[in-house]
N, C-alpha and C positions, 0 to 999 in steps of 0.2 A: 676614738676615731670613727668607729662604725656608727655611733649615734650622730656624730657630726655629719657624716655622709648621708644618712637616711632621714634625718629630721631637720636639716637646715632649710630655711625658708624658700630658697630657689634651687633649681636643678644644679647638677654638678659641674657645669661649664668648665671651669679651670682644671678640674681633676680629669674629666672625661675627654676633653679635646686631645691631649697628647696621646692617650691610649687609642682613641678613634683614629688619629692620624697614623699611628704605628700599624694598626690593623689594616687601614686603607693602603698604606705604602707596601706592606708585606704581601697582601692578597690581591690588590688591584680592584677590590670590590667598590661599589659606589659608596659615597660618604654616608648615605642613609643606612645601608646594610652594615657598614663598618661601625657606625654609632650603635646600632642595635646589638651587634656582637660584643662590642666593648661594654655596653651597659649590662647585658645579661651575663657576660663572663665576670664582670665586677661583682654582680649580685651573688654569683656562685662563690667566688673567692672570698667575699666578705663573711660568709657564713661557715666556711670550712673550719677556721680556727674556733669559732663559737661552738660548733658541735664537738670538736676534739677537746677543747679546754673544759667544757661543761662536763664531759664524761669523766675527766680527771678530778674536777672540783666536786662532783656529786657522785662518788663511786658506788653509793648504795642504790642509786636509781638505775633501773634497767635502761639500756641504751635506747630502746624504743621510746621510753618516757622522755629521755633527754632530747631525742629528735622531735617529739611532739612539743616540748617546751620551746624549741627553736622555731617550729612552725607557728606556734602561738605568738612568739615574739615578732615574727614576720607579719602576721595578720595585724598585730597591734600597731606596728609601724605604719602599715598601709591605712589603717583606720585613723590613726593620728594625722597622717598626711591629708586624708580626706576631710577630716573635721577642722583642722587648725592651720593647714598650709595651702592656701588657695593657688599658689604657683606650682605646686607639685601635683602629679597625676598618679593616684594609687592604681595598682594593677595586679590582677590575678597572676600575670606572668611573673611579676616580681616575687610573689609568694612562692610560686613553683620553683623559680631559680634559686631563691634563698633556701628553700627546703631541700633542694638538690645539693647545695653546698653543705648544709648541715648534715645531710645523709653521708656525704663524702667524709666529713670530719668524724662522724660517729664510726663509719667504716674504718677509717685510719686508726682510730682508737682500738677497735676490735683487732685489727691486724697487728698493731704494736703490742698490745697486751697478750694476744694469743702467742705471738712469737716469743715474747719474754717468758711466758709460763711454760712453753714447750722446750725451752733451753735453760734448764736450771743451772745455777752456779754463777 
């Protein structure tokens, strides 16, 4: 799903419009501001599970390394969009929001495993 959202030839229109409308309806913000919030929030949410699941899938890697892998994946997505998808607009903001989502996922992993190891049995 993530690859489809980030590497499809054209922007997310059908996916983003309902979310943008919901943000607009709830907040009363302009359509432009609501669209930015929806896009940036979606970028964060897209990478939370990636950070969390990679921590579990690669338990021998330090969490910072997992986060850096997520950042590298985000940069790779933006470079791919720049080189091969002329209708897409690569953005440093996307890398920052994706990296934030990955950091939240890695942090959730830390909280979940910390809690489990501090409560034996």
